[in-house]
N, C-alpha and C positions, 0 to 999 in steps of 0.2 A: 716851070715849077723850080723854085729855089731849093737849095740843099743844105744839109748840115753834115758835118764830118766827125767820123770816129776813126781814131788810128788804133788798130789792133794787129800787133806785129806778127803774131804766128796763131793761126786758127787751125788746130790739129783735130779736135773732137767736138761733138755736140754736148753741151752741158747747159748749166743754169744761166750763164752769161749769154750765151748763143740765143737760147730760148727768149731772154728778155729783149735782145736786140730785135728779134722778129716782132715781138710786141711793140716795141718802140716804133719801129717802121710802120706798123698799123695805125699807130696813134698818130704819128707824123702825117700819114696819108690824109687824114681827116683835116689836118691843118695846112694842107697843100704843100707839104715839104718832102723832099726825097732824102733818104738815109744813104749817104755813101761811107763805106767802111774801106779804108786803105790799109793794106796789109802786105806782108812779103811771103805769106804762105796761107793757102786756103785749101785744106784737105777735105772740107765738107761740102764744098761747092754752095756757099751760102745763098745765092741768088735762087736756087730751086726751091727754097722755103717760102720766099715772100718777094712779089714783083716791085715792091716799092724799095728794095734794098739793091744799090749798085756796088759791086766790089771792084776795086782798083788794086790789081796785084804788081806790085812793082818787083824788080829783079831781086832775087835772093843771092845772087852770086856776086856779091860785092862785099867790101869791108864796111865797117860801121860808119866811116865818115862819108863814103860814097853813097851809101844807102840814106843817111840823114839828108845829103844835098838833093838827091833825086826826091826824097819826101817832101822837102820844103818847096822845091820846084813845082811838084805836083799840087800841093796844097794852094800856092801862090796863084795857079792857073784856074782854080775852082771859084766861082762866084757864090760863096757860101754865107749864110746866116750865123751870126753869134760866134761863140768860141768853139774852137776844135777840142774834142774831148780824146785824151789819150788813156789807153788801158795797158796794164802790165808793166813790168819793169824795164823790158826791152824798149817799148814805147817812150818810156821816160828817158833813157839814154838818147834815143833819136830826137826828142824834143830839146834836150840840152845841146846836143852836138849841132843840131840844124838852127839853134838860136831863134826857136819859135817864140813868139811873144802872145801874151793874153790867152792862154789855154787853160783847161781843167784837166785834172787826172782822176780817174776812177780806179781805186784799188780794192780787191776783194780778199784773196788769201793773204794773210800776214805772214811774216818770217817764221814763226812757230809752226806753221802748217806747211812751209815749203822746205824748211831745213832737213827734216827727216829722209826725204827723197833725195837731197843733194848729198847728204852724208852716206847714205847706201851707195851711190855712185862713186863717190870719193873713195870709199874703203876698197874698191876693186881696182883703183888705178896703180900703176907703177910709181916709184918715187919720182922719176923724171917727169911723168904726166902730172903728179901732184904738185910739183914744183911749178911747172908752167900754169897750170890751173889756178894756184894761189896768186900768181902775178896777174893773170887776166882778170881773175874774180875781184881783187882788190881794186883795179882800175875800173872795172864794170860797175861795182857797187858805190864807188865814190861818184861817177857820172850819173847813175840812176838817182842817188840821193840829191844831187844838185837839180837834176830835172824835176824830182817831186816837189822840192822845196820852192822852185821857181813858179810852180803852178799857182793861179789865182785861187782856185778851189781844189781841195782834194776831197773826194767823195767816197765813203765806204758804206757798209750795209748793216752794221750793228755796232753796239756799244763796246764789245769786247774788241773788235777789230779797231775801233776808233782808239781805244787806250793803247793798243799795241803799236800801231802806226805812229801815234803821238810820242811814245817812248822812243822808237827808232829814228825818227825824222823831226826837224823842227817845223811842225805843221799842227793846225788845229783842224782835223778832219770834220766834215759835215755828214751826218747819217741821213741816207734815204733808204727806208726799208724796202727791199724788193718785194714783188707780190706776182700773183699769177693772173691769167686772162680771166675776165668776167668779174661779176660783183658777188659779194657775200650776201646772204640773206640776213637782214637786221632782226628779223624775228628769231632767228636761230635755227639750227638744223638738228633733227633727231638722228640719234645714233643708229646705225644700221644694225637690225635685230639679228641676234645670233641664236638659231633654233636649237634647243637640246636634241641630242641624236642626229642633228643635221651635218652639214659639212663646215669645216673650218678653212677658210681660204686666206692664206697669208701672202703678201706681195712684197717686193722690194723694187724701187725704181731708183737707179743711179749709174754712174760710170763705174766700171769694175776695176777699182784701183784698191791697192793694199790698204790705204788709209780709210776705206769705206768699212773695213772690219766684216765683210761678208761672211767669213767663216763663222762668226758667231751665230749668224742666222741658221746656217746649215746643222750646227750642233744643237742649236735651240729647237730645230725642226726634229731631229733625232730624239731629243729628249721629250717633246710632245707625243711623238709616236709611241714611244716606249711607255709613257703614262696612259696613253689612250688604249693601248693593247691590253692593259691591266682593268681599266675603268669602263671602256667602251663609252666615253663622253660623246665622241663624235662618230658619225658614220664614215667620214673620210677626212683625211687632212692634206691639203694641197699647198705647195710653195712655187709661186711664180717670181722669177728673178728677170727684170727688164733693164737692159743696158748692155753696153759692150765695153771691152777694156782688155789690158794685158793680165788681168787676173782670172779670165775665163777658164783657161785650161786647168789651172790649179784648182778653182772651185769645183769644175766637173769631176776632177779626180777625188777629190774629198768626199763629194756626195756619193761616188760609187764606193769608196773605202768604208762609209758608215752606213752603207746600205739604205739610202734615201733617195737614190736616183730615180726610181719608179715614181715618186711622189713629187719630184723637184723638176721644173721646166725652165730652161733657159732660153729667153725669146730673142736676146740680142737688141739691136737698135729697131725699132718698129715706129709705125706711124703714130701721130698724136691721137688719133681717133681709136686706134686698137689699144694703146696705152691706157686711155681714159676708160675704155670698156673693161678691161682687166682690173684697173684700179677700183672702178665702182662696184665690181662684183667681189671685191675683198673685204674680209672682216678686219683685219689688222695689217697696216703698213709698218714694216720693220726698218728702223733707220740706226744702225749702230755706228754710223760714221764719226770720224773727227773731221769736222769741215768749217769752212768760214760762214756757212749759212745752211741751205737746205730746202729748196722750193718744193720737192716732193710732199713734205709735210703739209703745205698749205693746200696742195691739190688734193690730198687725203680728206682734209677736214671739209673741203667744199662739197665733197661727195658723201659725207657722213661717215667717214671710215676712221676709226680710232688709230692712233699710232703709238709704238713703243720706240723711244728715241734716246740716244745717248746725250747726256748733258753737254758733250762736247761738240755736238752739232749747235752751232751758235744762234740758230734761229730759236733755240729755246728760251732766249730772253723775252720773247713776246708770246710763248705759249704757256707760260706758267699759271698755276691755279685753274687748270682746265681738266676736267674729269676724264674727258676723251683723249688726252695726252698723257701718257706715262713716261716720265723722264728718268733715266736710270743713271748709275754710276758709270764711269769709264772703264768697265771691265766685263769680259765675256760672262763670268758666272752671275753677276748681278743682272746683266741684260737677260739671261736665259730665264733666271728666277722671276724676274717681273713679266716676261713674256708668258711664262706659265700661269702665274697669278692673275694676270690680266685677262687672259683667255677665260679663266674660271668665273671672273667678275662679270664678263660679257654673256657668259652662258647663263648666269643667273640673273641677267637683266638689272644688275646694280648700276649700270651706266646708261643714262637716258638721252638728254639733250644739251646743247651748249650753245653760247652766243659766239658769233663771228664778226659783228660789225666793227670790232677794233683792228682787224687783221689788213694788212695792205693788199692792193691789188697791182696788176701790171701798169694800170692806167694811172693810179695814184704815184707809182714810182716814176712813170714816163712824164707826167706832168711836172713833178718837182724837179726832175733832171733837166728838161727843157727850159724850164724858167731859170735855173741856176746857170745854164749855159747860154742864156740869152737868145734861145731858138724861137721863143714866142715873144 
């Protein structure tokens, strides 16, 4: 079986891109192709998710030049089809230093989404560390820029990201909209009914990072419970938060402080089947994140579950003018207000069905990507 290669320098957590690579591997299996992922760190043990993925983990205890040399040697030894696809900025650095020819770049989160995290870390450094960081960062960004601009094609996932990458680099990115496994029903899907005096089940599916604004969900839950205590709209209100990450401890503390912990459950990282079951039983999926895309929005729609989503989740550009999607401003109060009003509309059956045939799937993404990389 021939192989295709993706270089993804550091794999730390399971998120949207990791999910898509699994779907890509399944797609490639039908085409009798093996997906090889070359990395320097694999914290999630990628191969346990799909047997058509082979991970080659190179030594991480070397400088950039030695890593690049090792990477090129590894690629040259593999009889692969088409172009190698590099992901993330570090991979772009390796592509430049290794003098790789004829490759593609896949970029997801643009600078505006990564800079806040870098700024928080930078603010905690001593002056000496800041000085060293500034020199290293200047060199890193210069080499990464060259690696990105040398790519034959740069791929991103939406118009907003394309615009930003085009501004930062001398490139014209190609958009391939990411999707989820399976096909959407062309006849449309009926909105999940919300029974008056029944339960209201809220859900959130994401990595627990600060940029996801998950505290908005907790305070929104508090507001709904207070309103429900007066009006008795629902027999019960439940909140399920699915995902893991550094914000878990802080979010649990907030839920206790505002007295919603008995109605809120943190599941951590769970199986795909369990996640789908919880999601399909929900009435509203809450997505207050500032993010480069947002696959859980598509998963919700497939199950007929409405979403309340921050306009700064960039998947919103393909979700406009859809009654089952409520797009809010990028602030906590507007998100909470829209969550309350939206639950009222659902309760009064003001939202019925919607069409989905325009939405992307994992297979349409994998096919377009494979053609652009000459894998097919």
